[in-house]
C-alpha positions as CSV (number, residue, x, y, z in Angstrom):
1,M,-11.7,16.3,-32.3
2,K,-8.0,16.6,-32.9
3,P,-8.2,20.5,-33.1
4,L,-8.9,20.3,-29.4
5,I,-5.2,20.7,-28.6
6,F,-5.1,24.0,-30.4
7,A,-7.9,25.5,-28.3
8,L,-5.6,27.6,-26.2
9,C,-3.5,28.4,-29.2
10,V,-6.5,29.7,-31.1
11,L,-7.8,31.7,-28.2
12,F,-4.7,32.8,-26.5
13,R,-1.2,31.7,-27.6
14,C,-1.7,32.6,-31.3
15,S,-3.5,35.9,-30.6
16,S,-0.7,37.6,-28.7
17,L,2.3,37.0,-26.5
18,S,1.5,36.4,-22.9
19,A,2.9,37.9,-19.8
20,Q,3.5,35.7,-16.8
21,T,1.9,37.2,-13.7
22,P,1.8,36.4,-10.0
23,V,-0.2,33.4,-8.9
24,W,-3.9,34.0,-9.5
25,Q,-6.1,35.0,-6.6
26,P,-9.8,35.6,-6.5
27,S,-11.2,39.0,-6.0
28,P,-11.2,40.7,-2.6
29,G,-13.7,39.1,-0.2
30,H,-13.3,35.6,-1.7
31,T,-10.8,32.9,-0.5
32,Q,-9.5,29.8,-2.2
33,V,-10.1,26.7,0.0
34,P,-8.1,23.5,-0.6
35,I,-10.5,20.7,-1.4
36,W,-8.2,17.9,0.0
37,P,-7.2,18.0,3.7
38,G,-3.9,16.3,2.7
39,A,-2.3,15.1,-0.5
40,A,-4.6,14.8,-3.4
41,P,-5.1,11.2,-4.8
42,D,-3.2,10.1,-7.9
43,A,-0.9,13.2,-7.6
44,Q,1.5,13.7,-10.5
45,P,4.7,15.7,-10.5
46,S,4.4,19.2,-11.9
47,A,6.5,20.8,-14.6
48,G,7.0,23.8,-12.3
49,P,5.2,26.0,-9.8
50,E,1.6,27.2,-10.5
51,V,1.6,30.2,-12.8
52,S,-0.9,32.4,-14.4
53,H,-0.6,34.1,-17.8
54,W,-2.3,37.2,-19.0
55,W,-3.1,37.3,-22.7
56,P,-3.5,41.0,-23.7
57,K,-5.3,40.6,-27.0
58,S,-7.8,38.1,-25.6
59,H,-8.1,39.9,-22.2
60,G,-7.9,36.7,-20.3
61,F,-5.9,34.7,-17.7
62,T,-5.0,31.1,-17.9
63,L,-3.6,29.0,-15.0
64,E,-1.0,26.3,-15.5
65,N,0.8,23.7,-13.4
66,V,-2.2,23.4,-11.0
67,T,-1.4,20.6,-8.5
68,H,-3.2,21.9,-5.4
69,P,-6.9,22.1,-6.3
70,T,-9.1,24.7,-4.6
71,M,-12.7,25.9,-4.6
72,T,-13.8,29.5,-4.2
73,V,-17.3,30.2,-3.0
74,Y,-19.2,33.2,-4.4
75,S,-22.3,34.1,-2.4
76,P,-25.5,35.3,-4.2
77,E,-26.2,39.0,-4.6
78,G,-29.6,40.2,-3.5
79,K,-32.3,37.6,-3.1
80,N,-31.0,34.1,-2.6
81,A,-32.5,31.7,-5.2
82,G,-31.6,28.7,-3.1
83,A,-29.5,26.9,-5.7
84,A,-25.8,26.4,-6.3
85,V,-23.6,25.7,-9.3
86,V,-20.1,24.3,-9.4
87,V,-18.2,25.8,-12.4
88,F,-15.5,24.0,-14.4
89,P,-13.4,26.3,-16.6
90,G,-12.1,24.9,-19.8
91,G,-8.6,24.7,-21.2
92,G,-8.1,21.3,-22.9
93,Y,-7.2,19.7,-19.5
94,E,-3.9,21.5,-20.0
95,D,-4.7,24.8,-18.2
96,L,-7.7,26.8,-17.0
97,A,-9.4,29.8,-18.5
98,I,-10.0,31.0,-15.0
99,D,-11.7,34.4,-15.8
100,L,-13.4,33.9,-19.2
101,E,-14.9,30.6,-18.1
102,G,-14.7,31.0,-14.3
103,T,-15.0,34.2,-12.4
104,E,-17.0,36.0,-15.1
105,V,-19.5,33.1,-14.9
106,C,-19.7,33.4,-11.1
107,D,-20.4,37.1,-11.5
108,W,-23.4,36.3,-13.7
109,L,-24.8,33.5,-11.5
110,T,-24.5,35.4,-8.3
111,S,-26.3,38.3,-9.9
112,K,-29.2,35.9,-10.4
113,G,-29.2,34.8,-6.7
114,I,-27.3,31.6,-7.3
115,T,-24.4,30.5,-5.2
116,C,-21.3,29.8,-7.4
117,V,-18.4,27.5,-6.5
118,L,-15.4,27.9,-8.8
119,L,-13.3,24.8,-9.0
120,K,-9.6,25.1,-9.8
121,Y,-9.0,21.5,-10.7
122,R,-5.7,19.9,-11.5
123,V,-4.1,20.6,-14.9
124,P,-0.4,20.2,-15.8
125,G,0.1,23.1,-18.2
126,E,2.4,21.1,-20.4
127,G,2.6,21.8,-24.1
128,L,-0.2,20.4,-26.2
129,Y,-0.2,16.7,-25.1
130,P,3.4,16.0,-26.3
131,K,3.6,12.5,-27.7
132,S,6.9,11.9,-25.8
133,A,5.1,12.4,-22.5
134,P,3.4,9.6,-20.6
135,Y,0.0,11.1,-21.5
136,P,-1.8,12.4,-19.6
137,K,-0.8,14.0,-16.4
138,S,-4.3,15.3,-16.6
139,G,-7.0,14.7,-19.2
140,P,-10.4,13.2,-19.7
141,Y,-11.3,10.2,-17.5
142,P,-10.4,7.3,-17.7
143,E,-7.1,8.4,-19.3
144,S,-6.5,10.4,-16.1
145,P,-8.6,10.4,-12.9
146,M,-7.4,13.7,-11.4
147,A,-9.9,16.3,-12.7
148,L,-12.9,14.0,-12.1
149,E,-11.6,13.2,-8.6
150,D,-11.4,16.9,-7.8
151,A,-14.9,17.4,-9.2
152,Q,-16.4,14.6,-7.2
153,R,-14.7,15.8,-4.0
154,T,-16.0,19.3,-4.6
155,M,-19.6,18.3,-5.2
156,G,-19.5,16.4,-1.9
157,L,-18.1,19.3,0.0
158,V,-20.7,21.7,-1.5
159,R,-23.6,19.4,-0.6
160,F,-22.2,18.9,2.9
161,H,-22.1,22.7,3.5
162,A,-25.5,23.4,1.8
163,A,-27.2,24.5,5.0
164,E,-24.3,26.6,6.1
165,W,-24.1,28.3,2.7
166,H,-27.8,28.7,2.4
167,F,-29.0,26.7,-0.6
168,D,-31.0,23.5,-1.1
169,P,-28.8,20.4,-1.2
170,H,-31.1,19.0,-4.0
171,K,-30.5,22.1,-6.2
172,I,-26.8,21.8,-6.9
173,G,-25.6,21.7,-10.5
174,V,-22.5,21.8,-12.6
175,L,-21.6,24.1,-15.5
176,G,-18.5,23.7,-17.7
177,F,-17.0,24.9,-20.9
178,S,-15.0,22.9,-23.5
179,A,-12.9,20.4,-21.4
180,G,-15.0,21.6,-18.4
181,G,-18.1,20.7,-20.4
182,H,-16.8,17.1,-20.7
183,L,-16.1,17.2,-17.0
184,S,-19.7,18.2,-16.4
185,A,-20.8,15.2,-18.5
186,A,-18.4,12.9,-16.6
187,M,-19.8,14.1,-13.3
188,S,-23.3,13.4,-14.6
189,T,-22.4,9.7,-15.3
190,Y,-19.8,8.9,-12.6
191,F,-21.5,9.5,-9.3
192,K,-22.4,6.1,-7.8
193,K,-18.9,5.6,-6.5
194,R,-15.9,7.9,-5.8
195,L,-12.7,7.3,-7.8
196,Y,-10.8,7.7,-4.5
197,P,-11.0,6.3,-0.9
198,P,-13.3,8.4,1.3
199,V,-11.6,11.2,3.2
200,D,-14.2,12.5,5.6
201,A,-18.0,13.0,6.0
202,A,-18.2,15.1,2.8
203,D,-17.5,12.0,0.8
204,K,-20.6,10.3,2.2
205,E,-22.7,12.9,0.4
206,S,-23.9,12.2,-3.1
207,C,-21.7,13.6,-5.8
208,R,-24.5,13.4,-8.4
209,P,-25.4,16.9,-9.8
210,D,-29.0,17.8,-9.9
211,F,-28.6,19.4,-13.3
212,A,-25.8,20.0,-15.8
213,V,-25.0,22.9,-18.2
214,V,-22.6,21.7,-20.9
215,I,-21.2,24.5,-23.1
216,Y,-19.2,23.8,-26.3
217,P,-17.9,20.5,-24.9
218,G,-15.2,18.2,-26.2
219,H,-14.4,14.5,-25.7
220,L,-18.0,13.3,-26.0
221,S,-18.2,11.4,-29.3
222,I,-16.5,8.1,-30.2
223,A,-14.3,10.0,-32.7
224,A,-13.2,12.4,-30.0
225,A,-12.4,9.6,-27.6
226,E,-10.4,7.7,-30.2
227,W,-8.3,10.8,-30.8
228,D,-7.7,11.2,-27.1
229,A,-6.7,7.5,-26.8
230,K,-3.9,7.8,-29.3
231,Q,-2.0,10.6,-27.5
232,G,1.2,10.2,-25.6
233,T,3.2,7.0,-25.0
234,K,0.5,5.3,-23.1
235,K,-2.3,4.2,-25.4
236,F,-5.9,3.4,-24.6
237,V,-8.5,1.3,-26.5
238,V,-11.9,2.8,-27.1
239,R,-14.3,-0.2,-27.2
240,H,-17.5,0.3,-29.2
241,P,-19.6,-1.7,-31.7
242,A,-18.0,-2.2,-35.0
243,N,-20.9,-0.6,-36.8
244,A,-21.1,2.4,-34.5
245,D,-21.4,5.9,-36.0
246,K,-18.2,7.5,-34.6
247,D,-19.4,11.0,-35.0
248,L,-22.9,10.5,-33.5
249,G,-22.1,7.7,-31.1
250,V,-21.4,8.8,-27.6
251,N,-18.0,8.2,-26.0
252,P,-18.3,4.8,-24.3
253,D,-16.5,6.2,-21.3
254,I,-19.5,8.5,-20.7
255,P,-22.1,5.9,-19.6
256,V,-25.4,7.7,-19.9
257,T,-28.3,6.2,-17.9
258,S,-31.8,7.2,-16.9
259,Q,-30.2,8.6,-13.7
260,T,-28.1,11.1,-15.6
261,P,-29.4,14.6,-14.5
262,P,-31.3,17.0,-16.7
263,T,-28.9,18.6,-19.1
264,F,-28.6,21.8,-21.1
265,L,-26.3,21.7,-24.2
266,L,-25.0,24.6,-26.3
267,Q,-22.6,24.7,-29.2
268,A,-21.8,26.5,-32.5
269,E,-21.7,24.6,-35.7
270,D,-18.5,26.5,-36.7
271,D,-16.7,25.5,-33.6
272,H,-13.3,24.4,-35.0
273,V,-11.9,23.4,-31.7
274,D,-14.5,20.9,-30.4
275,D,-16.7,19.6,-33.1
276,V,-20.5,20.1,-32.9
277,H,-20.8,16.3,-33.0
278,D,-19.7,16.2,-29.4
279,S,-23.0,17.9,-28.4
280,L,-25.0,15.9,-30.9
281,A,-23.6,12.5,-29.7
282,Y,-24.3,13.4,-26.1
283,Y,-27.8,14.7,-26.9
284,I,-28.7,11.5,-28.7
285,A,-27.5,9.3,-25.8
286,L,-29.4,11.4,-23.3
287,E,-32.6,11.3,-25.3
288,K,-32.4,7.5,-25.8
289,A,-31.9,7.1,-22.0
290,G,-35.0,9.3,-21.3
291,V,-33.0,12.1,-19.7
292,P,-34.6,15.6,-19.9
293,V,-32.3,17.5,-22.3
294,E,-32.4,20.8,-24.0
295,M,-30.0,21.6,-26.8
296,H,-29.3,24.8,-28.7
297,L,-27.1,24.8,-31.8
298,Y,-26.1,27.9,-33.7
299,A,-24.6,28.3,-37.1
300,H,-22.0,30.8,-35.9
301,G,-20.2,31.6,-32.7
302,G,-16.9,29.6,-32.7
303,H,-15.4,28.5,-29.5
304,A,-14.3,29.9,-26.1
305,F,-16.6,32.9,-26.1
306,G,-17.8,32.5,-22.5
307,L,-20.3,35.2,-21.5
308,R,-18.6,38.0,-23.5
309,R,-20.9,39.7,-25.9
310,T,-20.3,39.1,-29.7
311,K,-22.3,39.9,-32.8
312,F,-23.7,36.3,-33.0
313,S,-27.0,35.3,-31.7
314,I,-25.4,32.5,-29.6
315,T,-24.2,35.3,-27.2
316,G,-27.7,35.3,-25.6
317,W,-27.3,31.8,-24.2
318,P,-27.2,32.9,-20.4
319,Q,-30.8,33.9,-20.6
320,L,-31.7,30.5,-22.1
321,V,-30.0,28.8,-19.2
322,E,-31.9,31.0,-16.7
323,T,-35.2,30.1,-18.4
324,W,-34.3,26.4,-18.4
325,L,-33.4,26.4,-14.7
326,G,-36.8,27.8,-14.0
327,T,-38.6,25.1,-16.2
328,I,-36.8,22.3,-14.4
329,G,-37.6,23.8,-11.0
330,M,-34.1,24.7,-9.8
331,I,-35.0,28.4,-9.5
332,S,-38.2,30.4,-9.5
333,E,-39.5,31.3,-13.0
């Protein structure tokens, strides 16, 4: 799990020098909407203003120092399938791969008639979880509540506006990559109670996703959780049975139950950022709880490929998701 901190290095920083660009904005016709009417709960000071970086070799943007979370709604093209998906970009809970694992995903979903809601959740943009810092200013729950608070709030808002935005309030899912994959799993297991005091009527809506798509996730095994817990000056204890298999045992802070929604898992065995055991551990926990789960593992594919075509067979995963959504009744087959 510890290679997680190098995810952005592998994908972006080590591939080329970046160029700082103006603050990211969605494409014309789309508007970012703040998800909190006032100050966000558990706010942390930022290292600086929000910035976006363009990585020429990888052809991708990342966002850093995000302290004002927003959602951007992308309406379906053509026939409306009546479903919606909230998308969580990855970035190691440090920054956000906003196009590779964000806008490009929304382009795909909307082309299939699915409403897409892109969440720009809070991330600090500070260098690779420095041990001198009071880890974390963001990170996997429960080490930090911020990203999960933003996700819970967004799910409530999306369900509250379902009629206005023309989709079924019982067909709203989550889809996330890497750290965003962990956030999808966290949303699938922390939905009975908000982490923050209710703000308005949207927080009376259920924040349980109706389905979850979890792509090359991290933070899901006991081994991964133990690595997370040792970072920074503030330490955490991961409580688990002494004889637990740390690679195949699920992170105890992901409390899977029979109420966890149907889940689609995908990962490559040669993923050197987030270990394939993260998917395996989550799959085993879901199967034991009786949760409908479909998992696809591939020998090759690496990490952080998004929807961009590669020479590997894993690149065809979007069609697998479309088929799965039909089999679980979220869209027409």
